[in-house]
TIVEXLUM-907695 format. One record per residue (C-alpha): x, z, y; residue in three letters. Coordinates in pm, whole numbers, padded with zeros to 5 digits. Each point is the difference from the previous one (the first is absolute). Example, Ala and Ser with C-alpha at 12.3 -4.5 7.8 and 13.67 -1.06 7.14 Angstrom:
# residues 2
     c1     c3     c2   r
  01230  00780 -00450 ALA
  00137 -00066  00344 SER
//
This chain:
# residues 281
     c1     c3     c2   r
  02366  00143  00694 MET
  00138  00370  00034 PRO
 -00215  00330 -00057 ASN
 -00293 -00212 -00064 ALA
 -00255  00222 -00205 VAL
 -00362  00018 -00092 VAL
 -00199  00157  00246 HIS
 -00324  00008 -00199 SER
 -00210 -00130 -00309 LEU
 -00335 -00115 -00009 HIS
 -00228 -00059 -00269 VAL
 -00359 -00159  00000 HIS
 -00191  00066 -00327 PRO
 -00281 -00234  00099 VAL
  00063 -00329  00170 LYS
 -00083 -00004  00366 SER
 -00051  00389  00028 VAL
  00184  00258  00143 ALA
  00255  00190 -00236 GLY
  00259  00254  00018 CYS
  00378  00052  00074 ALA
  00141  00178 -00258 PRO
  00389  00121  00029 ASP
  00094 -00183 -00327 GLU
 -00171 -00260 -00181 ALA
  00086 -00229 -00363 VAL
  00097 -00326  00045 VAL
 -00153 -00194 -00311 GLU
  00062 -00379 -00046 PRO
 -00347 -00130  00194 TRP
  00041  00275  00298 GLY
 -00013  00380  00084 LEU
 -00198  00197 -00261 ALA
 -00358  00046  00050 GLY
  00028 -00248  00282 ASP
 -00288 -00267  00027 ARG
 -00126  00048 -00349 ARG
 -00353 -00009  00137 TRP
 -00204 -00221  00189 ALA
 -00312 -00144  00147 LEU
 -00167 -00305 -00101 VAL
 -00337 -00166  00147 ASP
 -00294 -00156 -00247 GLU
  00201 -00282 -00053 ARG
  00290  00203 -00122 GLY
  00214 -00060  00338 ARG
  00236  00274  00084 VAL
 -00117  00141  00321 VAL
  00234  00144  00262 THR
  00016  00090  00367 GLN
  00030 -00359  00055 ARG
 -00393 -00034 -00039 GLU
 -00086  00364  00028 ARG
  00203  00191  00257 PRO
 -00199  00340 -00076 THR
  00227  00006 -00300 LEU
  00228  00171  00225 ALA
 -00191  00320  00018 LEU
 -00005  00091 -00341 ALA
  00311  00123 -00220 SER
  00089  00044 -00353 ALA
  00194  00307 -00110 GLU
  00208 -00071 -00354 PRO
 -00080  00267 -00268 LEU
  00148  00039 -00326 SER
 -00054 -00254 -00270 GLY
 -00070 -00286  00286 GLY
 -00329  00118  00110 ALA
 -00076  00024  00349 VAL
 -00186  00217  00245 ARG
 -00191 -00202  00301 LEU
 -00081  00125  00328 ARG
 -00195 -00141  00286 VAL
 -00125  00177  00315 PRO
 -00375  00095 -00039 GLY
 -00018 -00032 -00394 ARG
  00080  00223 -00273 GLU
  00338 -00064 -00162 PRO
  00001 -00170 -00354 LEU
  00263  00057 -00288 THR
 -00002 -00313 -00169 VAL
  00175 -00028 -00391 ALA
  00206 -00281 -00131 VAL
 -00266 -00215 -00178 PRO
  00101 -00051 -00392 ASP
 -00003 -00395 -00050 PRO
 -00097  00057 -00367 GLY
 -00313  00151  00106 ALA
 -00115 -00201  00316 VAL
  00186 -00327 -00062 GLY
  00158 -00218  00306 THR
 -00162 -00181  00295 VAL
  00181 -00353  00109 PRO
  00130  00091  00364 VAL
  00137 -00248  00278 GLN
  00273  00127  00212 ILE
  00099 -00244  00226 PHE
  00120 -00332 -00239 GLU
  00025  00225 -00271 ASP
 -00256  00045 -00284 LYS
  00024  00281 -00232 ILE
 -00210  00283 -00201 GLU
 -00014  00335  00123 ALA
 -00233  00302 -00129 VAL
 -00321  00115  00194 PRO
 -00020  00379  00100 ALA
 -00290  00193 -00046 ALA
 -00336 -00058  00173 PRO
  00023  00279  00251 ASP
  00353 -00145  00140 ALA
 -00174 -00338  00070 HIS
 -00316  00166  00149 ALA
  00264  00228  00201 TRP
  00174 -00284  00173 PHE
 -00328 -00207  00039 SER
 -00123  00244  00212 ALA
  00274  00029  00207 HIS
  00058 -00378  00035 LEU
 -00400 -00083  00020 GLY
  00077 -00275 -00245 THR
 -00001 -00003 -00397 ARG
  00345  00047 -00128 THR
  00171  00091 -00317 GLN
  00301  00240 -00006 LEU
  00250 -00148 -00300 VAL
  00332  00155 -00146 HIS
  00311 -00215 -00115 LEU
  00027  00135 -00390 ASP
  00332 -00212 -00058 ASP
  00209 -00091  00278 PRO
  00291 -00107 -00249 ALA
 -00218 -00313 -00088 VAL
 -00319 -00036  00222 ARG
  00140 -00194  00306 ARG
  00359 -00195  00041 PRO
  00170 -00001  00330 ILE
  00007 -00347  00141 ASP
  00280 -00167 -00207 PRO
  00135 -00136  00317 ARG
  00142  00355  00056 TYR
 -00012  00160 -00314 ALA
  00189 -00006 -00346 LEU
 -00193 -00076 -00296 PRO
 -00213  00300 -00099 GLY
  00001  00169  00322 GLU
 -00332  00157  00094 THR
 -00158  00151  00266 VAL
 -00288  00249  00072 SER
 -00304 -00071  00228 LEU
  00236 -00021  00321 ALA
 -00027 -00328  00182 ASP
  00243 -00154 -00204 GLY
  00326  00207 -00053 TYR
  00086  00341 -00136 PRO
  00138  00166  00305 LEU
  00009 -00053  00365 LEU
  00266  00163  00223 VAL
  00016  00039  00396 THR
  00219  00154  00209 THR
 -00064  00233  00284 LEU
  00257 -00204  00230 ALA
 -00219 -00323 -00037 SER
 -00296  00168  00139 LEU
  00164  00162  00277 ASP
  00114 -00339  00081 ALA
 -00383 -00130 -00038 LEU
 -00118  00271  00198 ASN
  00241 -00082  00273 SER
 -00153 -00361  00024 LEU
 -00359  00100 -00030 VAL
  00051  00238  00287 ALA
  00131 -00305  00210 GLN
 -00305 -00238 -00107 GLY
 -00372 -00050  00107 ASP
 -00144  00249 -00233 HIS
  00265  00300  00050 ALA
 -00303  00247 -00010 ASP
  00005 -00050 -00336 GLU
  00342  00156 -00099 GLY
  00188  00159 -00098 PRO
 -00093 -00114 -00376 LEU
  00009  00240 -00287 PRO
  00231 -00098 -00313 MET
 -00364  00045 -00191 ASN
 -00130 -00328  00128 ARG
  00258 -00180 -00221 PHE
 -00049  00196 -00311 ARG
  00334  00012 -00148 PRO
  00141  00192 -00285 ASN
  00322  00081  00128 VAL
  00090  00061  00358 VAL
  00401  00015  00087 VAL
  00124  00149  00297 ASP
  00406 -00066  00098 GLY
 -00020 -00379  00021 THR
  00038 -00260  00287 MET
 -00334 -00163  00117 PRO
 -00105 -00287 -00247 TRP
  00271  00041 -00234 ALA
 -00230  00008 -00293 GLU
 -00109 -00372  00064 ASP
  00345 -00076 -00154 ASP
  00058  00207 -00277 TRP
 -00003 -00155 -00384 THR
  00090  00319 -00187 LEU
 -00014  00358  00085 ILE
  00036  00322 -00185 ARG
 -00220  00312  00098 ILE
  00144  00288 -00199 GLY
  00062 -00096 -00353 GLU
 -00239 -00290  00014 VAL
  00117 -00381  00099 VAL
 -00274 -00210  00121 LEU
  00002 -00367  00086 ARG
 -00125 -00075  00360 ALA
 -00175 -00343 -00076 VAL
 -00199 -00064  00305 LYS
 -00063  00121  00352 PRO
 -00362  00146  00012 SER
 -00246 -00269  00191 GLY
 -00259  00215  00178 ARG
 -00381 -00034 -00003 CYS
 -00312  00136  00245 VAL
  00047  00360 -00219 VAL
  00311  00078  00229 THR
 -00249 -00040  00298 THR
 -00245  00277 -00144 THR
  00061  00369  00151 ASP
  00016  00183 -00325 GLN
 -00199  00330  00136 ARG
 -00265 -00192  00163 THR
 -00045 -00361 -00138 ALA
  00010 -00128  00305 ARG
  00190 -00355  00053 ARG
  00181 -00113  00276 GLY
  00272 -00289  00059 LYS
  00325  00155 -00079 GLU
  00235 -00023 -00161 PRO
 -00064 -00339 -00093 LEU
 -00007 -00123  00370 ARG
  00352  00116  00035 THR
  00131 -00114 -00332 LEU
 -00137 -00328  00060 ALA
  00193 -00009  00346 ARG
  00321  00191 -00145 HIS
  00048  00012 -00359 HIS
 -00092 -00291 -00218 ARG
  00229 -00122 -00296 ILE
 -00159 -00354 -00071 GLY
 -00358 -00037  00086 ASN
 -00039  00400 -00101 ARG
 -00053  00310  00218 LEU
  00225  00236 -00200 VAL
  00059  00364  00007 PHE
  00166  00198 -00332 GLY
  00159 -00163 -00292 GLN
 -00150 -00027 -00363 ASN
  00181  00124 -00297 LEU
 -00005 -00026 -00384 VAL
  00185  00252 -00210 PRO
  00301 -00074 -00188 GLU
 -00041  00342 -00188 GLY
 -00228  00284  00005 THR
  00109  00378  00132 GLY
 -00117  00248  00233 THR
  00088 -00043  00391 ILE
 -00068  00316  00240 ARG
 -00018  00047  00370 VAL
  00357  00027  00140 GLY
  00146 -00245 -00269 ASP
  00275 -00215  00126 PRO
 -00092 -00383  00028 VAL
  00295 -00228 -00035 GLU
  00003 -00367  00041 VAL
  00145 -00181 -00303 LEU
 -00063 -00364  00131 GLY
 -00168 -00200  00305 GLN
 -00034 -00331  00102 ARG
  00149 -00149  00324 LEU
 -00206  00088  00325 SER
 -00291 -00257  00091 HIS
//
């Protein structure tokens, strides 16, 4: 894969909320520094995402020093939220898919801000210690490997070539008016340029700049990808086209989940080297 490079990097401080695209990011064992360390939960402690509340797409979170975030949404005053002190406020139980973990509730004004935006009572919580709180699915991880509040894995990589190929297929389908789709539908951490379409499906080990990462599982896609991140409106694509043209087993896939084998800084423009790949499907 000659000349493959990092096209862009993406950090989403609050799960299911828009984030930022820095020129460089630190890879920690559980993901990019600051990525998905915050999430919303409902009254039963279940994590709330765009799956249930597509209007989360309209909110954004800017990372600040020390892990704080500045929240914005059209029509509301921005709010700065400090990292809560678990020693002072304790933790609350959180259910994130199949995982039950502990997280630290933010200040009440953060709960009120998001509850007003969503029209339902929610709490904003912070993952205080990602080194111990949430192990990765042991089928795809080594003992002791953990993840933030991402869906399941520390990083997600996608490629421009695969997006171009997908958009070409969308243009030929029943919902061509929905395309072309932007990359933000897939909420990746790393976007790579200079590959063949769908090459990432077969990666098993890559190096980005100075950091080696295991590619453990192609990313199965859900209804969030059908949500326009500018308007929160939902359509049929890309799930309709992925179902017809890009399945692996019974999963509709786009992108590859990564687990770091080390830490370091990665940057836009860094070379991406494939160190291992499986035989083509």
